[in-house]
N, C-alpha and C positions, 0 to 999 in steps of 0.2 A: 615866370619862366626865365631863369638865368642860364645862359649858355656857358659852358666851360670849354671854350675853343682854345687850342694851343696857338696863341697869338701874343707875340712879344712886342708891345708898342714901342719900346725904346729902340730895339733893333730895327724896327720898321722906320722910325724917325731918322735914325743914323743913316740907313740905306738911302732914304729919299734925299737927305741933306747932301750926301756924297754925290748923288745924281743931279744936283743942281736946284733942288727945292730950297726955299728959304725955311728956316726953322719953324716959322709960324704956319707956313703951308704944310710942312711935313707933319706938325702936331695936329692941325685941323684934319688932315687926311687920316691920320692914325685914329683920332677920336671918332671920325665918321665910320671908319671900318670896324672899330671896336663896337660901336653902337649897332651897326648892321648885323654883326655876328651875334650880339646878345639878344637882338629882337627876332631874328629869323632862323636861328639854328636850334633844333630840339636836342636836348641832352638825353642820355639813357634814363635819367630820373624822370624826365618829361614823358618819355615813351612808356616807362613802367607805370607812372601815374595814370596815363591814358588807358593802359591795359587793365589796371585795377578798376578804374571807373567803368570801363566797358564790361568787365567781368561782373561787377556789381549790378549793372543794368541788365545784363543777360540773365543773371540769377533772379532778379526781380521779375522779369518777363516770364521766366520758367515757372516761378512760384504762382504768378497771376494765372498762367495757363493751366497749371495743375489745379488751382482752386476752381477755375471756370469749368474744367473737365469734370471735377468731382461734383460740382453743382448740377451740371447737365446729367451726369449719371444718376444723381439723386432724383431729379425731375423725371427722368426716364423710368426709374423704379416706381415712382408715384403713378405715372401714366400706365405702366404695366399692371399695377395693382388695381387701378380704376377700371381698366379693360377687363381684368379677370372678374371683378365684382359685377360689371355690366353683363358679362357672359353668363354668370350665375343667375343674375336677375332675369335675363332674357330666357334662360332655360326654365326657370320657375314659371315665368309668365306663359311660355309655350305649353308647359305641362298643365298649368291651370286651365288654359284655353282648351287644350285637348280633352281634359276631364269634363269641362262644361259641354263641349260638343258631343262627347260620348253620352253624357247624361241626357242631353236634348234628343239625341238619336234614339236612345232607349225609351224615353218618354213618348216620342212620336210613334215608335213601333207599338207600344202598349195602347196608345190611343187608336191607332189604325186597326189593331187586332180587335179591340173592343167595338169599334165602329162596324168592322166587318162581321163580328159575331152578332151584334144587334141587328144589322141589316139582314143576315141570314135568318135570324129568328123571325123577323117581320116577313121576310120573303116566304119562309116555310109556312108561317101562319096564313099568309095570303093564299098560298097554293092549297093548303088544306081547306080553307074556307071556300075557295072556288070549286074544289073537288066535291065538297059537301053540297053545294048548290047544283052542281052538274048532275049528280046522281039522283 
């Protein structure tokens, strides 16, 4: 980072020498001041370079976030699809279970009706037999 500060070391040395400094002291002071300016002052070019670097960093972060967001969206779509598939599977399982229960109920009804019919036949037979002996 080199600073371009408006500093005229010769004029500075002349001024210090007129003020009572020795030429060596004036020269040393001018060099120290010039070094301080060149090391601690940012130029427009330095600021512009920092701006470009910051803009590049920000763009990189934006790109990274966009990529991450797209990845999360994709994962969310996969989860939604999995949930939809699970819902369908659950509906099928419920439907199959309902069908089995209905079948079992129908079979139980048939067995109960057959048992009752048989019981009625036996009971009627017993009643007729008893009536036959009673007469």
